[in-house]
Each structure stands twice: as C-alpha cells, then as structure tokens.
N, C-alpha and C positions, 0 to 999 in steps of 0.2 A: 504494500500500500504506500502511496505517495502523499506527502503533506506539504503545505505551505503555511507558515506561521506569520500572521500579520504584524505590522509595526507596533501595535498597542500591547503586544505580548512579548515576553522575554525570549531572547535568542537561546537561552538555556533550555527552553521547552523544545525547540527544534533540535538542539544538541542531544537532549534526552531521547527523542524519537529516533534520531540517527543511531545512537548508542544501542537502542532496542532492535536495530536492524531495519528500520524503515528509511525510505528515501525522503528526507525532509530538508527543506530550505526555509530560510527566514527572509523576509522582504529586504533585510540589509544586504543580502546576496544578489539582489536584482540590480540591473544597470542604474536605475534611479533610486535604489536603496529604499529607505522608509518613506520617501516622497513619491513612491510609485502610485499611480492613479488606480482607483478601484477597477476601471476598465482593463488595465494592464494585468492586474491580479486575476480578474475573472477569465481573461483570455488564456493566461498561463494555466490556470486551474483546469479549464476545459480542454486545452490542447494536450496537456500532460496527464490528465485525469488525476489531479491533485486535490485532496481534501483541504479546504481552507479552514484554518482555525483563527477565529477573530472575535473581538469584542464589539466591532463596528456593526451596529444594527442596520446600516444601509445594505449590508450583504444579505440580511434576512429578507428584506423587501425585494432585493434583486433576485434572490432565489425563488421567491413566490411568484413574482411577476414575469421574470425573464428566463427562469431556470438556469441562472448563472450565480454562483460558481458551480463547478461539477458536483461537489458535495460540500456541506458546511457543518462545522462545529462552532457554535457560538458560545462564548463564555459570558455568563451573566451572574457571576459570583460576587459582585460588588468589589470592594477594595481588599481582596485577599492578597497576601504576600506572594511573591514569585515562588517561594519555597512551598507554600500551601498549594498553589496551582499545580506545580510539578508533582507534588505528592498525590493529588487527585488523579493525575495521569498515571503515575506509578501503580496505584492501586487498581485502576480500572482500564488500562490500555487494552487488555485482551477483550473485555466486554465491549469497549468502544469500537474496536476493529471489527468484531463480529457483527455488531449492530449496523455498521456502515455497509455491510454486504447487503443489507435489506432495506436501508433507508438512505435518504439524501440529506437529512437534517437532524442534528443532535444539539440539545441545549445542555450546558453544564452549569449548574448552580453550585453554591458552596455546600449544599446538602444532598443533591441528587443529580442523576443523569436522566434527562428526559428525551426519549426517542419520539420524534415527530413524524 
C-alpha cells in the first residue's frame, strides 16, 4: 500500500509507515514541498494510487464531490501530540490497511477509527 502524508502532519508519520514496509512520502518530498497545491496532491494520489493522510477537511469535500484523492484518511483528533498520533498508527496500522481494501475513507479521532 502507498501513502502520502500531508503538510499538516509530521514527517515522522511517513517515516513510520516506511519503516513498517509501506511506500510512503511526505509532501516535503514533493517538488513544491509543503506548499504543494491540493490539486497536485490529488493528482499524485490518483496517479500512484496513494492513500492521502491529512487533517485538511477540503480533501473530504473533494473526495465526496470529485472522488479525489484515490483514498483518504482524515485525522480529526484535535490537538494531539505527534507522538500520540504515531502511537494510534502503531496500534492500528494492520486494521487501517485492511479497512482500506474495502473503503475509500477513514476518519481517525483520538478515541476511535471510523470506517466510512
């Protein structure tokens, strides 16, 4: 599975996913870095079948209206620390990957993972 981690989230999350054996990039690695436009991120996600992980609610709207990005994990966990966010992924990555085989949209809060 391939991922792209958006600018509002830590590069450490992308590094963790890579460490777990997934193909993951952070927007910092794109030509325009964290200033990449949503349209560029959506295009990359679709072209490379990358699951976008983002806090940006614009991507939720885009997924519903335009079916872009390819797949989306939205983080709506409030102001949790980067360490807490990565811990959520550590504890749930197998479940998240399994769910992504059946759905295009997952929401992660600080208390639960919601499959949409």
